[in-house]
PANU-238438 format. One record per atom (N, C-alpha, C): y, z, x; residue in one letter. Coordinates in steps of 0.05 Angstrom, whole numbers, plus 5000, padded with zeros to 4 digits. Atoms other than C-alpha are relative to their C-alpha. Layout:
N
YZXA...
***
This chain:
242
497650005017M500050005000M502550005018M497550024985I506749785029I502350024980I497949945019V512850054993V502849955012V497250054992A520049794999A501850184984A498249815013N524950354984N502949925008N497450104993W531850034981W502250215000W498049795002K535450694968K502549894985K497650095015M542750564946M501149755013M499350254988N543049844969N499249774981N500950235015G542749154938G502049894980G498550135021S545548684886S498049814986S501850195013K542548194836K499449765018K500350234982K543647624886K498050075022K501849924978L540148004942L497250044991L502749955012I534348204897I498649734996I501250265005I533147484876I499149875027I500650134974E533447234948E497650155014E502249844987W528847804973W497349944987W502550055014L523647704919L498949725005L500950284996D523546954929D498849965028D501150034973L522546995004L497450165004L502349834996V517647575003V497549884985V502250105016S513347274947S498749755012S501050254988K512746614984K498650045027K500949974972N511046905052N498050235005N502049794995I506847535043I497249894994I502950075004E499347445049E498950224983E500649795019I497947844987I497150085000I502749885000N491948304988N500050214978N500049825023Q490148654924Q499250285007Q500649734991T487549244963T502350135015T497649914987K494349304996K502449934983K498050065020K499349334939K502849985014K497250034991C506549094951C501850114978C498449865020I511349554915I503049995007I497150034996F518849434908F501550214983F498449795014C523550024891C503049955005C497150044998P530649774880P501550244987P498549795014P536250234855P499549994970P500649985029N535250474783N501749804983N498250185016S541150044759S498949724999S501050285000Y537249414777Y497049994991Y502850005007L530349624752L499349814977L500550175023D530749264685D500249705008D499650274990F533348634718F497649915018F502250064982T528048664772T497349984985T502450015016G522548814722G499649744985G500150265014T524248184683T499249785019T500650204979L524047764747L497050015008L502749974991L517348044768L498049914978L501850085023K514247924699K500049704998K499850295004E516647204697E499049845024E500550184977S515746964769S498650135024S501049884976Y513247474819Y497950214994Y501949825012K507047784789K498450165021K501549864979D503948004856D501550245011D498449784990I509648494870I500350204977I499949795021R509549164832R502750145001R497449875002L515749534808L499850305001L499949714998G517350244828G502850104998G497449875002A523150714814A500450205023A499549814978Q526551144867Q500150294991Q500049725010Q526951754822Q500050004970Q499849965029C526452024752C500750294995C499349725007D528652654716D497550154991D502449835004S523953234702S499250034971S500649965028E524353234626E499849734986E500250245016L522352714575L502349984979L497949995020S527752934526S502050225007S498049804992S534253274546S502849874997S497350115001P541753194533P501349995027P499150024972L542852994605L501549745005L498450244995T548452514619T499149865025T500950164977G546051964665G497050045007G502949954994G538752194660G498349754995G502050225004T532751724666T497350135000T502749875001N525951964643N497849805006N502250174992S519151694660S499249804978S500750185022Q518151394591Q501849755001Q498250234997M524350954602M499149825023M500950164977L521650724669L497649834993L502350155008V515050514639V500949774981V499050195020D518850154583D501149745013D498850234986I522249694634I498249885021I502050134983G515949544673G499350145026G500849864976C515450074727C497150104999C502749894997E508550264751E499950245019E499949794980F510650744806F502750144999F497449864997V516051274818V499850185024V499849824977I518151634882I501050274990I499349735008I518452384871I500050185025I500049804978G520552924920G501049905026G498850104975H524052484972H501950215011H498449784988S527552945021S503049974993S497250045006E534352635005E500650124972E499749885026Q533352844932Q499750305001Q500549714998R530553524950R502550145011R497849874986I536453674996I502649994983I497450035015R542253394954R499950134973R500149895027L539753614886L498650274998L501349744998K536254244909K497650024980K502250005018E529954064872E497950205007E502049794996S525154654864S497249884995S502750085005N517654614862N499449984970N500450015029Q518054744787Q501149744989Q498850265008I522654144777I498149775008I501750224990L518153704820L497350004985L502549995015A511953954783A500349884973A499550115026D515053764717D500349695002D499850294996K516853074744K497349875003K502750104995L509752964768L498449994974L501649975025K506653204703K500949794979K499050195020N511152784658N499649715007N500450274991S510552164700S497149924996S502950065003I502952194700I499349984970I500450025029R503052324625R500849734989R499150275009M506751664617M498749775014M501550204984N501751294662N501749885022N498350084978L506951244717L498950135025L501349894976K503951334787K502150125018K498049884982P507951834828P499349955029P500249994971I509051734902I501550255009I498949734995F510052464921F500550045030F499249984972C513952564985C500150305010C499849744987I513253165031I500749965029I499350034972G515753305101G501850235009G498549774989E519053805148E502549905014E497550064985S525953835180S499550035030S500249984971L527153805255L499850295008L500049714993Q528554555258Q497350124993Q502649905008Q522154705220Q497849915019Q501950104980K518254265268K500250165026K499549864975K521354605328K498950294998K500949725004N519455285298N497050014994N502850025006N512255055289N499350084972N500449935028Q512955125214Q499049774983Q500650245015T510754425195T497850044979T502349975018K504054605164K500650204977K499249815021D506855205127D501849874979D498150145018I512454775098I498549814982I501550205015L507554235076L498350144978L501649855019I503054755042I501850094977I498149915021E509155035005E500849774982E499250235016Q511354334983Q497749904982Q502350095016L504354164959L499450184977L500449825023D504554764913D501149884974D499050135024A508454324865A497949824987A502050185010L502253904856L497550154992L502349855009S496954234813S497549845005S502650124992G489654104829G499149784981G501050205019N488253714765N501649745001N498450244999L493753214781L499849865027L500150114973V492053084854V499049715001V501250274999S487752474842S501749794985S498250185015E493252174798E502449925017E497650054984C498252154855C499449865026C500050104972I499751804920I501850195015I498449834984L502352254975L501449835021L498650144978A507552035026A501150225019A499049824980Y508752425090Y502449875013Y497650104988E515952325112E501450235015E498649794986P518352785167P503049954998P497250035005V525652905151V501549915025V498650064975W527652855224W499649715009W500550284992A524952135227A501149804980A499050195021I528151845163I502749895008I497550134994G533451345181G501350075026G498949914974T534451645250T499249825023T501050154977G530551155292G498050165017G501949834987E526451745316E497249944989E502850065008N518951585314N498250235006N502149814994A513352085306A497949875017A502350104984E507851995357E497649954982E502250075017I501651675328I498050244999I501849775000S497552295349S501050214981S498849805018Y502352735310Y499649914971Y500350115028I502052275248I497150044992I502849975007E494452285250E499250294995E500649725004E494153035257E501050104973E498749905024I498953165200I498749874975I501350135022H495752645154H497250124995H502649875003A488852955167A500350274987A499549745011F491753635151F500749984970F499350035028I494853395086I497649934983I502450075016K488353075063K498150234997K501649765002E484653715078E501050194979E498849835020Q489554105036Q499649894972Q500450135026L488853604979L497250044990L502949965007V481253654980V499650294991V500349715007N481854414977N501350064973N498749945025K486354364916K498449894975K501450125022T481453964874T497149965006T502950054996S474053874863S499449704998S500350295003S475153124852S499149885027S500950144976K471552674901K501549735004K498450254998N476652104889N501650005026N498550034975Y479951844952Y502950034994Y497149955004I487152074959I501649865022I498550164981S491951594992S502450165010S497749884987V497151865041V501549795016V498350204987L502751395062L501750145022L498149894980Y507351485122Y502749864997Y497350115000G514851395121G501750155021G498249874980G520351535172G500549805022G499250204980S523750975212S497749815007S502050214996V517950495203V501449745005V498850264993N519649825235N497949815011N501850214990L516649195264L498550095025L501249934975H515149535330H497850214997H502049785002N511150135304N498149984976N501550015025C508349915237C497049955004C502850074996K501849615263K498450245011K501449774988E499950225305E499750224979E500149795020I501650705249I497949944978I501850085022Y497950315195Y497149995009Y502750034990S491850235239S498550275001S501349744999S490550985238S498250044975S501949965022D484551175195D501150194979D498949805019N488651735163N502649904986N497650115012V494551285143V499249784980V500950195021D493550905077D502249814991D497850185008G500250545073G502650095012G497449954988L507550545091L502250014978L497749985017L513850765055L502449935018L498050114982I519450355086I502850004988I497249995009G526950475080G501649775010G498250204990G532050095120G498849735008G501350254991A527149585149A499149834977A500950165023S525249365079S502249834988S497750145012L532249105063L500049715008L500150284990V531148475105V497349884992V502550125011A526048035069A498149915022A501750104979D523547715133D498650235015D501149764986T522548395167T497850134983T502049885017F518948685107F497549834998F502350185002T514548075101T498250025025T501549984975K512448125174K498550275002K501349745000I511048865167I497650004981I502250025019Y506748735106Y497649845012Y502150174989N502848175140N498750125025N501049894976M502048555205M498350254995M501349745005S499649205174S497149964989S
***
């Protein structure tokens, strides 16, 4: 699974150009889904394009709110996302956690309601640089995973995104990524009796130079790509190389 997370970037023109180039040049593999997450304001527009012309690319949202019904100005619930064609939603990204101070209870509600609406969550976890320096990484990940109840584990995709590597150009060593992904998978197995395989993606300054090595790890099941996904040619090469 290769996910393009555009964050707060893009326009209708850029989306059309990106979809056109990517769809013509990726060597689509049904076991390696291609997921596009534009800003929420372009989801309906993008969903229509995908339905009409780019059926091999799946639509994902960058965030949703925790309640299905609430008098929240500017709110977007999971039911709305499904209605416009979303199949995936990113939940718990560090930028949302930090800016909106999202608690485990809020994240748990987002996960539960998204799954109830048949929306597949991509649940992000990761430690800050200070937490890493203090050897707190595993404790922080366990705490963040508390938002995910055991009966929902098999319904989610996990994404490990060390906060210190997001958009910084800092790369985690492959040995570190493998260790942390193995640890996350162990924790997920301990949370549930399900024998279903649980995918764990990696995100954090993924680019053309490191994508192949990261994706080749047995413990890495996909990539969550930020800045490098904005350029269609770069994203296409990452998808095809991985």
